[in-house]
C-alpha positions in Angstrom: -38.8 -35.0 35.9 -40.5 -33.7 32.8 -39.0 -30.5 31.7 -38.1 -29.0 28.3 -39.9 -28.9 25.1 -41.6 -32.0 24.9 -43.4 -32.6 21.7 -46.9 -33.3 21.4 -46.3 -35.6 18.1 -48.4 -36.4 15.4 -49.4 -40.4 14.4 -48.1 -40.8 10.5 -50.8 -42.6 8.2 -50.3 -44.5 5.1 -53.0 -46.1 3.0 -55.3 -46.2 6.4 -52.4 -47.4 8.6 -50.3 -46.6 11.1 -46.9 -46.0 9.6 -44.1 -46.8 11.9 -41.1 -46.0 9.7 -42.0 -42.8 9.4 -43.0 -42.4 13.0 -39.6 -44.0 14.0 -37.6 -41.3 11.4 -40.2 -38.1 13.4 -38.7 -39.4 16.8 -34.7 -39.8 15.8 -35.5 -35.9 14.0 -36.6 -35.2 17.1 -34.1 -36.4 19.8 -31.4 -35.2 17.2 -32.7 -31.7 17.6 -32.5 -31.8 21.1 -36.6 -32.5 21.9 -37.0 -33.3 25.8 -39.4 -35.5 25.1 -42.3 -37.4 23.1 -45.9 -37.2 23.9 -47.7 -40.0 21.5 -51.6 -40.4 21.7 -52.2 -37.0 22.2 -54.9 -34.4 20.2 -51.8 -33.9 17.9 -51.5 -37.9 17.4 -54.7 -38.0 16.3 -55.8 -40.2 19.3 -59.8 -40.1 19.1 -59.8 -41.9 15.8 -57.2 -44.6 16.4 -58.0 -48.2 17.8 -57.2 -49.6 20.9 -55.1 -51.8 19.3 -53.5 -48.9 17.3 -52.9 -46.4 20.4 -51.5 -49.3 22.5 -48.9 -50.1 19.5 -48.3 -45.8 19.0 -47.1 -46.6 22.7 -45.1 -49.2 22.4 -43.6 -48.0 19.6 -42.4 -44.8 20.6 -41.0 -46.3 24.1 -39.1 -48.7 21.6 -38.0 -46.0 19.8 -36.4 -43.8 22.2 -35.3 -46.5 24.0 -34.7 -44.3 27.5 -32.6 -41.3 25.9 -35.5 -39.3 26.4 -38.9 -39.1 28.6 -42.1 -40.8 26.9 -45.6 -39.4 28.3 -48.5 -41.1 26.9 -51.3 -40.0 26.2 -54.1 -42.3 27.9 -57.0 -40.3 28.9 -60.9 -40.4 28.0 -64.0 -39.1 28.8 -64.6 -42.7 30.4 -62.5 -43.3 33.7 -61.9 -47.2 33.0 -60.8 -46.5 29.4 -58.1 -44.1 31.1 -57.3 -46.5 33.1 -56.7 -49.3 30.7 -54.5 -47.1 28.7 -52.4 -45.7 31.4 -52.0 -49.3 32.5 -50.7 -50.5 28.8 -48.6 -47.3 29.1 -46.7 -48.5 32.4 -46.4 -52.2 31.0 -44.8 -50.6 27.9 -42.5 -48.6 29.7 -43.5 -45.2 29.9 -42.2 -42.8 31.8 -45.4 -41.2 32.5 -49.1 -40.6 31.3 -51.0 -37.4 30.1 -54.4 -37.8 31.1 -56.9 -34.9 29.4 -60.2 -34.0 31.4 -63.0 -36.2 30.3 -64.7 -34.3 27.4 -68.3 -34.3 26.3 -69.7 -35.5 29.3 -69.1 -32.2 31.3 -68.3 -33.5 35.0 -68.8 -31.5 38.1 -65.3 -30.4 40.0 -65.9 -33.0 42.2 -66.0 -35.5 39.1 -63.0 -34.4 37.0 -60.9 -35.0 41.2 -62.5 -38.5 41.3 -61.8 -39.4 38.2 -58.0 -38.8 38.1 -58.1 -39.9 41.9 -59.6 -43.3 40.8 -56.8 -43.5 38.0 -54.4 -42.6 40.2 -55.2 -45.4 42.6 -55.0 -48.2 39.9 -51.7 -47.1 38.2 -48.5 -46.5 39.9 -47.6 -43.9 37.3 -46.1 -40.0 37.0 -49.7 -38.5 36.1 -49.8 -35.2 34.3 -53.1 -33.5 34.4 -54.7 -31.8 31.1 -56.5 -28.7 31.4 -58.2 -27.3 27.7 -61.1 -26.3 28.0 -61.7 -25.4 24.1 -61.4 -29.2 23.5 -63.4 -30.6 26.6 -66.1 -27.8 27.2 -65.2 -28.1 31.3 -62.4 -25.9 32.8 -60.1 -27.6 35.6 -60.4 -24.6 38.6 -57.6 -24.0 40.2 -58.5 -24.7 43.5 -59.5 -28.7 41.6 -55.8 -28.6 40.9 -54.7 -28.1 44.1 -56.7 -30.4 45.3 -55.5 -33.4 43.0 -52.4 -32.6 43.0 -51.8 -33.5 46.9 -52.5 -37.7 44.9 -48.8 -38.9 45.3 -48.1 -39.3 41.7 -50.1 -36.7 40.2 -47.2 -34.3 39.4 -48.1 -31.9 37.3 -50.6 -30.2 34.5 -50.3 -29.3 31.1 -52.4 -26.1 31.8 -54.0 -24.6 28.1 -56.7 -22.6 29.4 -55.2 -19.7 28.2 -55.2 -17.7 31.3 -52.4 -16.6 32.7 -54.0 -15.6 35.7 -55.1 -19.4 36.0 -51.8 -20.1 35.6 -50.9 -18.0 38.0 -53.2 -19.0 40.7 -52.3 -22.7 40.5 -48.6 -21.7 41.0 -49.5 -20.2 43.8 -52.4 -22.6 45.5 -49.8 -25.7 44.2 -46.5 -24.6 45.2 -43.2 -24.5 43.1 -42.6 -28.4 43.3 -46.1 -29.2 41.2 -45.0 -29.1 37.4 -47.0 -26.6 35.4 -46.3 -27.4 31.2 -47.9 -24.9 29.0 -50.3 -25.8 26.8 -50.1 -23.4 23.9 -47.2 -22.8 22.1 -47.7 -19.1 21.6 -47.9 -18.8 25.7 -44.7 -20.9 26.4 -42.9 -17.6 27.4 -45.3 -15.7 29.5 -46.3 -18.9 31.5 -42.5 -19.9 32.2 -41.6 -16.4 33.3 -44.6 -17.3 36.1 -42.6 -20.1 36.9 -44.1 -23.1 34.6 -40.8 -25.5 33.0 -41.4 -26.2 30.0 -44.2 -27.1 27.2 -46.4 -29.8 25.2 -46.0 -28.1 22.1 -47.4 -28.4 18.7 -44.5 -26.6 17.0 -41.9 -28.8 18.0 -43.0 -31.1 15.3 -41.6 -29.0 12.3 -39.2 -26.7 14.6 -37.9 -28.5 17.2 -34.5 -26.9 17.5 -36.1 -23.5 17.7 -38.5 -24.6 20.7 -35.7 -25.9 22.4 -33.7 -23.1 22.0 -36.6 -21.3 23.6 -37.5 -23.3 26.4 -34.0 -23.5 27.6 -33.0 -20.1 27.5 -36.4 -19.5 29.5 -35.4 -22.4 32.3 -31.6 -20.6 32.5 -33.4 -17.3 33.1 -32.2 -15.6 30.1 -35.4 -14.1 28.8 -34.3 -11.8 26.0 -33.4 -14.6 24.0 -36.0 -16.4 24.7 -38.0 -13.5 23.4 -35.7 -13.6 20.5 -37.2 -17.2 19.7 -40.7 -16.8 21.0 -41.0 -13.7 17.9 -39.1 -16.0 15.2 -41.3 -18.8 15.7 -44.7 -16.5 16.4 -46.0 -16.7 12.7 -45.8 -20.4 12.9 -47.5 -20.6 16.3 -50.4 -18.6 14.2 -50.2 -20.5 11.1 -50.3 -24.0 12.7 -54.0 -23.0 13.8 -55.2 -21.6 10.7 -57.3 -24.6 11.0 -57.9 -27.6 13.4 -54.9 -29.0 14.8 -53.0 -31.7 13.4 -54.6 -30.2 9.7 -51.8 -27.8 9.3 -48.5 -29.4 11.2 -49.1 -32.3 8.8 -49.5 -30.4 6.2 -46.2 -29.0 7.4 -44.2 -31.8 7.6 -45.7 -33.3 4.6 -43.9 -30.3 2.9 -41.1 -31.1 4.4 -41.0 -34.1 3.0 -41.1 -35.9 6.4 -44.5 -37.9 6.5 -47.3 -38.4 4.2 -49.9 -35.4 5.5 -52.6 -38.4 5.6 -55.4 -37.7 8.4 -58.4 -39.5 9.3 -62.3 -38.8 8.5 -63.4 -36.3 10.6 -60.8 -34.6 9.8 -59.9 -33.3 6.4 -56.6 -31.9 4.5 -56.0 -28.3 4.8 -58.3 -25.6 2.3 -56.7 -24.5 -0.6 -57.3 -21.2 1.0 -55.2 -21.6 3.4 -52.6 -24.0 1.8 -50.3 -21.2 0.0 -50.5 -18.7 2.8 -49.1 -21.5 5.0 -46.8 -22.4 2.4 -45.6 -18.6 2.4 -45.1 -18.9 6.4 -42.9 -22.3 5.8 -41.2 -20.5 3.4 -40.2 -17.4 5.5 -39.5 -20.0 8.6 -36.8 -21.7 6.3 -38.4 -25.0 6.8 -39.1 -25.4 3.0 
């Protein structure tokens, strides 16, 4: 259903407002380069600083521009279950193909709380749902046992797994079976996760190097791991550089260097520091992106 290189796309701003034209141009560029799906309103899309109206407009704009050419998986997660339900209902109404729901952050639910959160969203909205597990952002890890339990809910179709643990990935696949979709939530681990059975990645790197990410994933899906390794090592410097500072600070800097967007961020995020900017620019030059 949702396989391949799925870009966790940035939300461009201009003078404090959502820049719809720049955003539409980014989507067209992604589709031209073979990206398999667009994921708006995730962490990379600065969802935490979007108003509810902006969030819904970004999702609707994505659906409009994509026009069924690739999948749209809307970020609809929240640390408030009612809010997650509201965003997911809107995504369905807007025409999104699925929704990505991060584990509730800050309030640190128990494993039972995580299950009940997802069960409530799934019951309220008949839309394919992808769990998103990333303890470094949320302070809570969804265990393989809880993921397996949640995977039995009919419209929970997969997980973006960002724990950073290949052991956990292996256990999820073992407990959930091959029909449950596993997507990498950590670009450097895309290749090893796909070797274990993941079907793709929701990626930051594709924002700046879409074709190479597509080539990496397509090669791995075809079982050509020698070719996939070539792309992995080609992209490795970018994998690192795009996290010199908190995502999406570096990726917006990169897109600014590439003249794709104004690299405007919303507080509390601030522009890439001068200490990192020059070494980041060098990685961009070495990668042939500027």
